[in-house]
C-alpha positions as CSV (number, residue, x, y, z in Angstrom):
1,X,121.4,83.9,39.9
2,X,124.3,81.7,41.2
3,X,125.0,78.1,40.2
4,X,124.0,76.8,43.2
5,X,120.5,78.7,42.8
6,X,120.4,77.2,39.4
7,X,121.0,73.9,40.5
8,X,118.5,74.0,43.2
9,X,115.6,75.6,40.5
10,X,116.6,72.2,38.3
11,X,116.1,69.9,41.1
12,X,112.7,71.4,41.7
13,X,111.8,71.3,38.3
14,X,112.9,67.6,37.6
15,X,111.7,66.6,40.9
16,X,109.2,64.3,39.3
17,X,112.1,62.4,37.2
18,X,113.9,62.3,40.1
19,X,111.6,60.8,42.5
20,X,112.0,57.2,42.2
21,X,115.9,57.6,42.3
22,X,115.5,59.6,45.5
23,X,113.0,57.5,47.1
24,X,115.3,54.1,46.6
25,X,118.4,55.8,47.3
26,X,116.6,57.0,50.6
27,X,115.2,53.2,51.2
28,X,118.9,52.1,50.6
29,X,120.2,54.8,53.1
30,X,117.5,53.8,55.6
31,X,118.2,49.9,55.4
32,X,122.1,50.6,55.9
33,X,121.7,53.1,58.8
34,X,119.5,50.4,60.6
35,X,122.2,47.6,60.3
36,X,124.8,49.9,61.3
37,X,122.5,50.9,64.3
38,X,122.3,47.2,65.1
39,X,126.3,47.0,64.9
40,X,126.4,49.6,67.5
41,X,123.2,49.3,69.4
42,X,123.9,48.5,73.3
43,X,120.7,46.2,72.8
44,X,122.4,44.0,70.2
45,X,126.0,44.0,72.3
46,X,123.9,42.5,75.0
47,X,122.1,40.1,72.8
48,X,125.7,39.2,71.3
49,X,126.9,37.5,74.6
50,X,124.3,35.0,73.8
51,X,124.1,35.5,70.1
52,X,127.7,35.8,69.2
53,X,126.9,35.5,65.4
54,X,124.8,38.8,65.1
55,X,127.4,41.1,65.3
56,X,129.2,39.6,62.5
57,X,126.5,38.9,60.3
58,X,125.4,42.8,60.9
59,X,129.0,43.7,59.9
60,X,129.2,41.5,57.0
61,X,125.6,42.7,55.6
62,X,126.5,46.4,56.3
63,X,129.5,46.0,53.9
64,X,127.5,43.9,51.3
65,X,124.8,46.5,51.0
66,X,127.2,49.4,51.0
67,X,129.2,47.8,47.8
68,X,125.7,47.0,46.2
69,X,124.4,50.3,46.8
70,X,127.2,52.3,45.3
71,X,127.1,50.0,42.4
72,X,123.2,50.9,41.9
73,X,123.6,54.7,42.5
74,X,126.4,54.9,40.3
75,X,124.5,52.9,37.7
76,X,121.4,54.8,37.8
77,X,123.0,58.4,38.0
78,X,124.3,57.1,34.3
79,X,120.9,56.9,33.2
80,X,119.9,60.6,34.5
81,X,123.2,62.2,33.0
82,X,122.4,60.7,29.6
83,X,118.8,62.4,29.9
84,X,120.4,65.7,30.6
85,X,123.0,65.9,27.9
86,X,120.8,67.6,25.5
87,X,120.2,70.1,28.4
88,X,124.1,70.3,29.0
89,X,124.7,70.9,25.4
90,X,122.3,73.9,25.3
91,X,124.1,75.6,28.2
92,X,127.4,75.1,26.5
93,X,125.6,76.3,23.1
94,X,124.7,79.6,25.0
95,X,128.1,80.1,26.3
96,X,128.2,78.9,29.7
97,X,131.9,77.8,30.5
98,X,132.4,73.9,30.7
99,X,134.0,74.5,34.1
100,X,130.6,76.1,35.4
101,X,128.4,73.6,33.7
102,X,130.2,71.0,35.7
103,X,130.0,72.5,38.7
104,X,126.5,72.8,38.3
105,X,126.1,69.2,37.7
106,X,128.0,68.8,40.7
107,X,126.4,70.6,43.1
108,X,122.8,69.3,41.7
109,X,123.8,65.7,42.5
110,X,125.2,66.5,45.8
111,X,122.4,68.5,47.2
112,X,120.2,65.4,45.9
113,X,122.4,63.2,48.0
114,X,122.7,65.2,50.8
115,X,118.6,65.4,51.1
116,X,118.7,61.5,50.3
117,X,121.1,61.0,53.3
118,X,119.3,63.6,56.0
119,X,115.8,62.1,55.4
120,X,117.4,58.4,55.2
121,X,119.2,58.8,58.4
122,X,116.0,60.4,60.3
123,X,113.7,57.7,58.9
124,X,116.5,54.9,59.9
125,X,116.0,56.2,63.3
126,X,112.6,56.2,63.5
127,X,112.2,52.9,61.9
128,X,115.4,51.4,63.7
129,X,112.9,50.5,67.0
130,X,110.4,48.7,64.6
131,X,113.3,46.6,62.8
132,X,115.1,45.9,65.9
133,X,111.7,44.7,67.1
134,X,111.3,42.6,64.1
135,X,114.9,40.9,64.5
136,X,114.2,40.3,68.3
137,X,110.9,38.7,67.2
138,X,112.3,36.4,64.7
139,X,114.9,35.2,67.0
140,X,112.3,34.6,69.9
141,X,114.0,36.6,72.6
142,X,111.9,38.3,75.4
143,X,113.7,41.6,74.9
144,X,112.3,45.1,75.4
145,X,114.0,47.4,72.6
146,X,114.0,51.0,73.0
147,X,114.8,54.0,70.7
148,X,118.5,54.0,70.2
149,X,120.6,56.9,68.7
150,X,124.1,55.9,67.6
151,X,126.5,58.9,67.0
152,X,128.8,56.2,65.3
153,X,126.1,54.9,63.1
154,X,125.5,58.2,62.1
155,X,129.0,59.3,61.1
156,X,129.4,55.7,59.5
157,X,126.5,56.4,57.1
158,X,127.4,59.8,56.6
159,X,130.9,59.2,55.4
160,X,129.8,56.2,53.4
161,X,127.3,57.7,51.4
162,X,129.0,61.1,51.5
163,X,131.9,59.4,49.3
164,X,129.4,57.7,47.0
165,X,127.5,60.7,46.3
166,X,130.8,62.7,45.6
167,X,131.8,60.2,43.5
168,X,128.9,60.2,41.1
169,X,128.9,64.2,41.2
170,X,132.5,64.1,39.7
171,X,130.8,61.6,37.2
172,X,128.4,64.7,36.4
173,X,131.3,67.0,36.4
174,X,133.0,65.1,33.9
175,X,130.4,64.6,31.6
176,X,131.1,68.2,29.9
177,X,134.6,67.3,29.5
178,X,134.0,63.7,27.8
179,X,131.9,64.5,25.0
180,X,131.8,66.5,21.8
181,X,129.0,69.4,21.5
182,X,127.4,67.6,18.7
183,X,127.4,64.1,20.6
184,X,125.6,65.4,23.6
185,X,122.8,66.7,21.1
186,X,122.3,63.3,19.7
187,X,122.7,61.1,22.9
188,X,119.2,60.4,22.9
189,X,119.2,59.3,19.4
190,X,122.0,57.0,19.5
191,X,120.5,53.4,19.4
192,X,121.7,49.8,18.8
193,X,121.5,48.0,15.4
194,X,118.8,45.9,14.7
195,X,120.1,42.4,16.2
196,X,119.9,39.4,14.0
197,X,118.1,36.2,14.8
198,X,120.4,33.2,14.8
199,X,119.2,29.6,15.3
200,X,122.3,28.3,16.2
201,X,123.2,30.9,19.3
202,X,119.7,30.4,20.7
203,X,120.1,26.7,20.6
204,X,123.2,27.3,22.6
205,X,121.7,29.3,24.5
206,X,118.8,27.0,25.8
207,X,121.5,24.2,25.9
208,X,123.8,25.8,28.2
209,X,120.8,26.5,30.6
210,X,119.6,22.9,30.6
211,X,123.1,21.9,31.2
212,X,123.5,24.3,34.3
213,X,120.1,22.7,35.6
214,X,121.3,19.3,34.7
215,X,124.6,19.6,36.6
216,X,123.0,21.4,39.6
217,X,120.2,18.8,40.2
218,X,122.7,16.0,40.4
219,X,123.1,14.5,43.6
220,X,126.8,15.5,44.6
221,X,127.4,12.7,47.0
222,X,127.0,10.1,44.1
223,X,127.6,12.1,40.8
224,X,130.4,11.1,38.5
225,X,130.7,14.7,37.1
226,X,130.6,16.2,40.6
227,X,133.6,13.9,41.5
228,X,135.5,14.6,38.7
229,X,134.9,18.4,38.7
230,X,135.1,18.5,42.6
231,X,135.0,22.1,44.1
232,X,134.8,23.6,40.7
233,X,131.3,22.2,39.8
234,X,129.7,25.3,41.5
235,X,131.8,27.8,39.6
236,X,130.9,25.7,36.5
237,X,127.4,26.1,37.2
238,X,127.5,29.6,38.1
239,X,129.4,30.2,34.7
240,X,126.9,28.1,32.5
241,X,123.9,30.2,34.1
242,X,125.5,33.4,33.5
243,X,126.3,32.4,30.1
244,X,122.8,30.9,29.4
245,X,121.1,33.9,30.4
246,X,123.1,36.0,28.3
247,X,122.3,34.0,25.2
248,X,118.8,33.7,26.1
249,X,118.4,37.3,25.9
250,X,120.8,38.0,23.3
251,X,119.6,35.6,20.9
252,X,116.3,33.5,22.3
253,X,114.6,36.4,22.7
254,X,115.4,38.0,19.7
255,X,114.7,34.6,17.8
256,X,111.4,34.3,19.3
257,X,110.3,38.3,18.5
258,X,111.7,37.9,14.9
259,X,109.6,34.5,14.3
260,X,106.5,36.4,15.8
261,X,106.9,39.4,13.3
262,X,106.5,36.8,10.4
263,X,103.4,35.5,11.5
264,X,100.8,37.7,9.9
265,X,97.9,36.5,12.0
266,X,99.7,38.0,15.0
267,X,102.0,40.9,13.8
268,X,99.1,42.8,11.9
269,X,97.1,42.8,14.9
270,X,96.8,46.1,16.3
271,X,100.2,47.8,17.4
272,X,102.1,44.1,17.5
273,X,104.3,44.8,14.8
274,X,105.4,48.2,16.3
275,X,105.7,46.4,19.9
276,X,108.2,43.6,18.3
277,X,110.3,45.7,16.4
278,X,110.7,48.4,19.2
279,X,111.7,45.4,21.4
280,X,114.1,43.9,19.0
281,X,115.8,47.4,17.9
282,X,116.8,47.8,21.5
283,X,117.1,44.3,22.8
284,X,121.1,44.3,22.3
285,X,121.2,47.3,24.6
286,X,118.5,45.7,27.4
287,X,120.0,42.3,27.2
288,X,123.1,43.0,29.6
289,X,120.7,44.9,32.0
290,X,118.3,42.1,32.0
291,X,121.0,39.4,32.5
292,X,122.2,40.9,35.4
293,X,118.5,41.5,36.8
294,X,117.8,37.5,36.3
295,X,121.2,36.9,37.9
296,X,120.6,39.1,40.9
297,X,116.9,37.9,41.3
298,X,117.9,34.4,41.2
299,X,120.5,35.2,43.8
300,X,117.8,36.9,46.1
301,X,115.2,34.4,45.6
302,X,117.9,31.5,46.3
303,X,119.8,33.0,49.6
304,X,116.3,34.5,50.8
305,X,114.5,31.2,50.1
306,X,117.0,28.7,51.6
307,X,117.1,31.0,54.9
308,X,113.5,31.1,55.0
309,X,113.2,27.3,54.3
310,X,115.6,26.6,57.3
311,X,114.1,29.0,59.6
312,X,110.3,27.5,58.5
313,X,111.8,24.3,59.3
314,X,113.6,24.8,62.4
315,X,110.6,23.3,64.9
316,X,110.6,20.1,62.5
317,X,114.4,20.0,62.7
318,X,114.5,20.2,66.4
319,X,111.9,17.4,67.0
320,X,113.6,15.2,64.8
321,X,116.8,15.1,66.9
322,X,115.2,15.7,70.3
323,X,111.5,14.0,70.4
324,X,111.3,14.6,74.3
325,X,111.4,18.2,75.5
326,X,114.1,17.1,78.3
327,X,116.1,14.0,78.7
328,X,119.1,13.0,80.9
329,X,121.1,10.6,82.6
330,X,120.1,10.0,86.1
331,X,117.2,9.9,88.9
332,X,113.9,11.6,88.2
333,X,113.8,15.6,88.6
334,X,111.2,17.7,90.9
335,X,109.1,19.1,87.8
336,X,105.6,20.8,88.3
337,X,103.2,17.9,87.2
338,X,100.7,20.2,85.9
339,X,103.4,21.3,83.1
340,X,104.3,17.5,82.1
341,X,102.5,15.6,79.3
342,X,104.1,12.6,79.9
343,X,107.5,11.1,81.6
344,X,109.2,8.0,81.2
345,X,112.2,6.1,83.0
346,X,114.2,4.3,80.5
347,X,117.1,1.8,80.8
348,X,119.9,1.3,78.4
349,X,123.0,-0.5,78.0
350,X,125.9,0.6,76.0
351,X,127.3,-2.1,73.7
352,X,130.4,-2.0,71.1
353,X,130.0,-3.8,68.1
354,X,132.7,-4.8,65.5
355,X,132.2,-4.1,62.1
356,X,134.6,-4.8,59.5
357,X,137.7,-2.9,60.5
358,X,136.2,-0.6,63.3
359,X,134.0,-0.7,66.2
360,X,130.6,1.3,66.8
361,X,128.8,2.0,70.1
362,X,125.5,1.5,70.1
363,X,122.8,2.2,72.9
364,X,120.6,-0.7,73.3
365,X,116.7,-1.0,74.4
366,X,114.4,-3.5,74.9
367,X,111.2,-4.1,72.7
368,X,108.8,-3.3,75.4
369,X,110.5,0.2,76.0
370,X,110.7,0.8,72.1
371,X,107.0,0.2,71.9
372,X,106.0,2.7,74.8
373,X,108.2,5.2,73.4
374,X,107.0,4.9,70.0
375,X,103.3,5.0,70.9
376,X,103.8,8.2,72.9
377,X,105.5,9.7,70.1
378,X,102.6,8.6,67.8
379,X,104.7,6.5,65.5
380,X,102.5,4.8,62.6
381,X,105.1,2.2,61.7
382,X,106.0,0.2,64.8
383,X,107.3,-3.1,63.7
384,X,107.4,-6.1,66.4
385,X,110.4,-8.5,66.3
386,X,110.9,-11.8,67.5
387,X,113.7,-14.3,68.4
388,X,116.9,-13.6,65.9
389,X,115.7,-10.2,64.8
390,X,116.8,-6.6,65.8
391,X,115.7,-3.2,64.9
392,X,118.0,-0.3,64.5
393,X,117.6,3.4,64.7
394,X,120.0,5.9,63.3
395,X,119.2,9.7,62.8
396,X,121.9,10.3,61.2
397,X,121.4,7.7,58.6
398,X,121.3,8.7,54.3
399,X,121.0,6.0,52.3
400,X,123.0,8.3,49.9
401,X,126.1,7.4,51.9
402,X,125.7,5.2,54.5
403,X,125.7,1.7,54.7
404,X,122.3,-0.1,55.1
405,X,123.2,-3.0,57.8
406,X,121.7,-6.5,57.0
407,X,122.7,-7.8,60.5
408,X,124.3,-7.3,63.5
409,X,126.6,-9.5,65.8
410,X,126.1,-9.4,69.5
411,X,128.0,-12.0,71.7
412,X,129.1,-13.9,68.6
413,X,125.3,-14.3,67.4
414,X,124.4,-13.1,64.4
415,X,120.7,-11.0,64.4
416,X,118.9,-10.2,61.3
417,X,118.1,-6.5,60.9
418,X,114.4,-6.5,60.1
419,X,114.0,-2.6,59.9
420,X,116.2,0.3,59.9
421,X,114.6,3.7,61.3
422,X,116.0,6.9,60.3
423,X,114.5,8.1,63.4
424,X,114.9,7.9,67.2
425,X,112.5,7.2,70.4
426,X,114.9,9.3,72.4
427,X,117.0,12.5,72.0
428,X,120.2,11.8,69.9
429,X,122.5,14.4,72.5
430,X,121.9,12.2,75.3
431,X,121.8,8.5,74.1
432,X,123.5,8.8,70.8
433,X,122.6,8.7,67.3
434,X,122.6,5.0,67.2
435,X,120.7,2.5,69.0
436,X,119.5,-1.1,68.5
437,X,116.0,-2.6,69.6
438,X,116.2,-6.3,70.8
439,X,113.9,-8.7,72.2
440,X,113.2,-8.4,76.0
441,X,114.8,-12.0,76.6
442,X,118.0,-10.7,74.6
443,X,118.0,-7.7,76.5
444,X,118.2,-9.4,79.6
445,X,121.0,-11.6,78.8
446,X,123.7,-8.9,77.7
447,X,126.1,-8.1,80.4
448,X,126.8,-4.5,79.7
449,X,126.3,-1.9,82.4
450,X,123.2,-0.6,82.5
451,X,122.2,3.3,83.0
452,X,118.8,4.7,84.0
453,X,117.8,7.9,81.6
454,X,114.7,9.9,82.2
455,X,112.4,11.3,79.2
456,X,110.1,14.2,79.7
457,X,107.7,16.1,77.5
458,X,106.0,19.3,78.9
459,X,103.5,21.7,77.6
460,X,104.5,24.7,75.5
461,X,108.2,23.4,75.4
462,X,109.4,26.4,73.2
463,X,108.7,28.8,76.4
464,X,110.2,26.6,79.2
465,X,113.7,28.0,78.8
466,X,114.2,28.8,82.7
467,X,113.1,25.1,83.6
468,X,115.4,24.0,80.8
469,X,118.4,26.1,82.6
470,X,117.5,25.1,85.8
471,X,117.8,21.2,84.8
472,X,120.9,21.8,83.1
473,X,122.5,23.4,86.2
474,X,121.7,20.5,88.3
475,X,124.8,18.3,89.6
476,X,122.9,15.3,90.0
477,X,122.2,14.2,86.3
478,X,124.4,13.7,83.1
479,X,124.2,14.0,79.3
480,X,121.3,16.4,79.9
481,X,119.6,17.4,76.5
482,X,117.1,20.0,75.8
483,X,114.5,20.6,72.8
484,X,113.8,23.8,74.3
485,X,117.1,25.0,74.3
486,X,118.0,23.6,70.7
487,X,115.0,25.2,69.5
488,X,116.0,28.7,70.9
489,X,119.3,28.2,69.5
490,X,118.3,27.6,66.1
491,X,115.8,30.2,65.9
492,X,118.3,33.1,67.3
493,X,120.7,31.7,64.4
494,X,118.5,31.7,61.6
495,X,116.3,34.8,62.8
496,X,118.8,36.6,62.5
497,X,120.0,35.3,58.9
498,X,116.3,35.6,58.1
499,X,116.2,39.3,59.1
500,X,119.3,40.3,57.3
501,X,118.5,38.0,54.2
502,X,115.0,39.9,54.0
503,X,116.2,43.1,54.0
504,X,119.1,42.9,51.8
505,X,116.9,41.0,49.4
506,X,114.6,43.9,49.6
507,X,117.2,46.1,48.7
508,X,118.3,44.1,45.9
509,X,114.5,44.0,44.5
510,X,114.0,47.5,45.0
511,X,117.5,48.3,43.1
512,X,117.1,45.9,40.4
513,X,113.1,47.3,40.0
514,X,114.2,50.8,40.0
515,X,117.0,50.1,37.0
516,X,114.5,48.6,35.0
517,X,112.4,51.5,35.5
518,X,115.2,54.1,34.9
519,X,116.0,52.3,31.4
520,X,112.3,52.4,30.2
521,X,112.0,55.9,31.2
522,X,115.0,56.7,28.9
523,X,113.4,54.7,26.1
524,X,110.0,56.7,26.9
525,X,112.1,59.9,26.3
526,X,113.3,58.4,23.2
527,X,109.8,57.2,21.7
528,X,108.0,60.5,22.3
529,X,108.2,61.6,18.6
530,X,107.1,58.0,17.6
531,X,103.9,57.9,19.9
532,X,103.1,61.4,18.6
533,X,103.3,60.1,14.8
534,X,101.1,57.0,15.9
535,X,98.4,59.5,17.5
536,X,98.3,61.9,14.4
537,X,97.6,59.0,12.3
538,X,94.6,58.0,14.3
539,X,95.8,55.3,16.7
540,X,93.5,55.1,19.7
541,X,94.8,56.0,23.2
542,X,93.5,52.6,24.3
543,X,95.6,50.6,21.5
544,X,98.8,52.8,22.6
545,X,98.2,52.0,26.1
546,X,98.1,48.2,25.2
547,X,101.4,48.1,23.1
548,X,103.1,50.2,26.2
549,X,101.9,47.4,29.0
550,X,103.2,44.5,26.2
551,X,106.7,46.1,25.8
552,X,107.0,46.6,29.6
553,X,105.8,43.2,30.5
554,X,108.3,41.8,28.4
555,X,111.1,43.6,29.8
556,X,110.0,42.8,33.4
557,X,108.6,39.5,32.8
558,X,111.5,37.8,31.3
559,X,114.3,38.5,34.0
560,X,111.6,37.4,36.8
561,X,110.7,34.2,35.0
562,X,114.0,33.5,34.3
563,X,115.2,34.6,38.2
564,X,112.6,32.5,39.6
565,X,113.5,29.3,37.3
566,X,117.4,29.7,38.8
567,X,116.1,29.8,41.8
568,X,113.7,27.2,41.6
569,X,116.4,24.7,40.3
570,X,119.0,25.8,42.9
571,X,116.5,25.6,45.9
572,X,115.5,22.1,44.7
573,X,119.3,21.3,44.7
574,X,119.8,22.7,48.1
575,X,116.7,20.8,49.6
576,X,117.6,17.4,48.1
577,X,121.1,17.9,49.9
578,X,119.8,18.6,53.3
579,X,116.5,16.6,52.6
580,X,114.3,19.2,54.0
581,X,111.0,20.2,52.3
582,X,111.0,23.9,51.3
583,X,108.0,23.6,49.2
584,X,105.8,26.1,51.3
585,X,108.5,28.5,52.4
586,X,109.9,29.2,48.9
587,X,106.3,29.6,47.5
588,X,105.7,32.1,49.9
589,X,108.9,33.7,49.5
590,X,108.5,33.8,45.5
591,X,105.1,35.1,45.6
592,X,106.3,38.1,48.0
593,X,109.3,38.8,45.4
594,X,107.0,38.7,42.7
595,X,104.1,40.9,44.2
596,X,106.8,43.6,44.9
597,X,108.4,43.1,41.4
598,X,104.8,43.6,39.7
599,X,104.0,46.7,41.7
600,X,107.3,48.0,40.2
601,X,105.5,47.0,36.8
602,X,102.5,49.1,37.3
603,X,104.6,52.1,38.3
604,X,106.5,51.9,35.2
605,X,103.5,51.3,32.7
606,X,102.0,54.3,34.5
607,X,105.2,56.6,34.1
608,X,105.7,55.5,30.4
609,X,102.1,56.5,29.5
610,X,102.7,59.6,31.3
611,X,105.8,60.5,29.6
612,X,104.7,59.8,26.1
613,X,101.8,61.6,26.1
614,X,103.2,64.5,28.2
615,X,103.5,67.0,24.9
616,X,100.0,65.9,24.1
617,X,98.8,66.8,27.2
618,X,100.5,70.2,27.6
619,X,99.5,70.9,23.9
């Protein structure tokens, strides 16, 4: 039997152990190949003429994915090598040369890698049309996508992952040279010393996280500390978050478990004492992994939630700046009456008003026009004015940095501003962001040039791109603005970002879930003897399953909860900064993340129980 035959036999024998690793690797390859396919796709190239950001986003995303997958595969492979060290030691003890054992490990990993690569590329080709369709749907484009086979994408994917698998295979080859025989036999028995609970460190960990949260939730436009730290503030927040997370797992979790062990009413109930002791024994080794997973979870939740939130609010944002489907300067145009919900002709005068050391240009409309438009837009806060009073509309107004005007001077006469609206009754990109509403009498006395504008609201405005382009091409109108075009541009931009963010986030989630799975499976192998003893002294199978569920729940729940907290704070700060309501999209995003994460929990519990009962079932 050759080394290659032995490698294939070992793979078949350990296929169940490698199944999740292979499955996750194939999934990563599928996503990477899809992104590369999109990059080289002729369909995407055609879209890129109208959506320049797509090609750049796909290139950047494939690079980020490549780096992350390389780290994940390398990290995962190290777990399996630790599990195989005893087997490697037996080969060495039987007289097999180190070089031959090294080649055996090299062949095994390369075969697994090439198998994953072939399957991943094949599935990627089959799924590329589905994923392309999802992208086009998210971007709101009316394009028919067909199967696209790109040899460039295949070559790119094979080269990248062949190098990754070659590197991890060389790692396996080096194992036999890096450790002594006795170290290989006792690799699984090496553990961490029991950590001590330190109150000061636990308090420091909580304080650091509270400080990071407080700093993140400060208004960066008005906060003194943000002004002092400047551009270094985000770095400080990230640093405090990472340090606080590490201290939380190293000390706070240790402290909580130590306190629970001392509570007799809890510790002496079932196998709770065993659960706490086992978690404490390995907490130092798990802390680094849990910290990394919490930070990755927070990053995925924050980035994905922010993009989904912006995408979710795209229509609302468009309507804030373009309440009318179309608006332009000039005469009415010929539009099918059946499509029109309402239309208005508006007259306005442009007025330059001196404010302190500068001048501001305002569009001026009379009260009758304002009230007519506001009622059609279903405003609920329409305020009437009388002589000596005016209203101001400013779509870019923000009380954090905008100065609220108490009065304005028109023709050397001062008028009181009775109300300031942070919205407008006409499209911002036609008449400007700032406007003044005056009484009909005052409007007639203003000597500035008067211009005619048309405001049109049509049915199903999102799907009126042809009409929008026809009006935009007209040479008889000026300052044309289109809610249809603005919505299409927003959906294209945010749709491509949501597509990339969702799939990258899914890869990160699957990878982090797999890392915890590998970690727990390694510990399950180490705990087999302990659970065998428990079974022999009469501990019920139900009680053993309960303690396994509790142990795995702590390892899964701790980074998930902390990641959700980090993400919630970051998204709250983001929504406050941009004054957007992210509540619904963030809840949906976090719910989806938690559901997938929970699936990994049940898979891990099932596999853990199967591992610790393996000898018992075989016996």
